[in-house]
C-alpha positions as a printed Julia matrix, in Angstrom:
116×3 Matrix{Float64}:
 -17.52  -25.22  26.72
 -14.36  -23.43  25.77
 -13.83  -20.87  22.95
 -11.54  -23.26  21.0
 -14.4   -25.87  20.97
 -16.76  -23.45  19.31
 -14.56  -21.57  16.92
 -11.31  -22.54  15.23
  -8.05  -21.07  16.41
  -7.29  -19.71  12.92
 -10.56  -17.57  12.82
  -9.86  -16.4   16.34
  -6.32  -15.39  15.26
  -7.68  -13.65  12.23
 -10.2   -11.59  14.24
  -7.47  -10.7   16.7
  -5.01   -9.63  13.97
  -7.8    -7.46  12.31
  -8.62   -5.96  15.72
  -5.02   -5.1   16.36
  -4.58   -3.52  12.96
  -7.72   -1.43  13.33
  -6.55   -0.28  16.76
  -3.2     0.76  15.41
  -4.84    2.74  12.61
  -7.23    4.33  15.13
  -4.35    5.36  17.39
  -2.49    6.89  14.63
  -5.49    8.86  13.31
  -6.21   10.03  16.91
  -2.66   11.17  17.42
  -2.75   13.08  14.31
  -6.23   14.64  15.17
  -7.78   13.6   11.92
 -10.35   11.07  10.71
  -9.44    8.0    8.71
 -11.36    6.34   5.82
  -9.56    3.45   4.33
 -10.32    1.36   1.32
 -11.07   -2.37   1.77
  -8.36   -3.2   -0.69
  -5.88   -1.17   1.32
  -6.93   -2.77   4.58
  -6.63   -6.26   2.92
  -3.09   -5.4    1.77
  -2.15   -4.41   5.26
  -3.75   -7.56   6.74
  -1.96   -9.79   4.17
   1.23   -8.6    5.68
   0.07  -10.33   8.81
  -0.88  -13.55   6.96
  -4.55  -12.95   6.66
  -7.27  -11.46   4.35
 -10.86  -10.4    5.08
 -13.92  -10.02   2.81
 -16.7    -7.4    3.18
 -19.11  -10.16   4.4
 -16.64  -11.16   7.15
 -16.31   -7.55   8.34
 -20.06   -7.25   8.45
 -20.31  -10.35  10.56
 -17.55   -9.15  12.78
 -19.26   -5.8   13.42
 -22.6    -7.5   14.07
 -21.32  -10.08  16.48
 -18.66   -8.29  18.39
 -18.97   -4.8   20.05
 -15.16   -4.31  19.84
 -15.27   -4.12  16.05
 -18.49   -2.12  16.37
 -16.62    0.49  18.41
 -13.6     0.52  15.9
 -15.58    0.85  12.76
 -17.9     3.84  12.28
 -19.1     3.19   8.68
 -18.62    0.18   6.39
 -19.43   -0.2    2.73
 -18.17   -2.32  -0.19
 -15.34    0.16  -0.91
 -14.33    2.01   2.19
 -14.21    1.62   5.96
 -14.37    4.59   8.25
 -12.47    4.08  11.51
 -14.05    5.48  14.69
 -11.8     8.42  15.77
 -12.35   11.52  17.76
 -12.42   13.46  14.47
 -15.43   13.09  12.19
 -14.46   13.16   8.61
 -17.85   13.87   7.08
 -18.64   16.85   9.41
 -18.31   20.04   7.54
 -18.65   22.11  10.69
 -15.41   20.8   12.09
 -13.3    21.8    9.02
  -9.86   23.05  10.0
  -9.52   26.72  10.29
  -7.21   28.32   7.64
  -3.97   29.88   9.0
  -3.85   33.56   9.8
  -2.02   35.67   7.19
  -0.73   37.75  10.12
   0.8    34.74  11.88
   2.66   33.72   8.78
   4.12   37.18   8.3
   5.22   37.27  11.9
   7.0    33.81  11.52
   8.7    35.0    8.42
   9.99   38.1   10.1
  11.31   36.13  12.92
  13.13   33.69  10.57
  14.72   36.47   8.69
  15.92   38.19  11.83
  17.61   34.93  12.98
  19.64   34.79   9.72
  21.12   38.27  10.14
């Protein structure tokens, strides 16, 4: 049996488009060293640009039936989807360190020296 005999080509294309979109979002978040939490409406808007739409129930089915989506999506609820990145959004221990006041002063001094 072949895949197209079991599942329609449109459903396979939709799943592939969603996987590509999620991979792109994950890559952007990883590059920026930040987590990503996106609303289901925003994800649908982005997916509609590709010619598809997805419901919450479909996303749940995708994550249960496919390890690829399970690896891309960390958390899923009716409103938001958390993309699996190297940076954990919900962790308070990994909050970014505030900038040093001394460093800012040094940068300002260097900038004023260059203008003279």
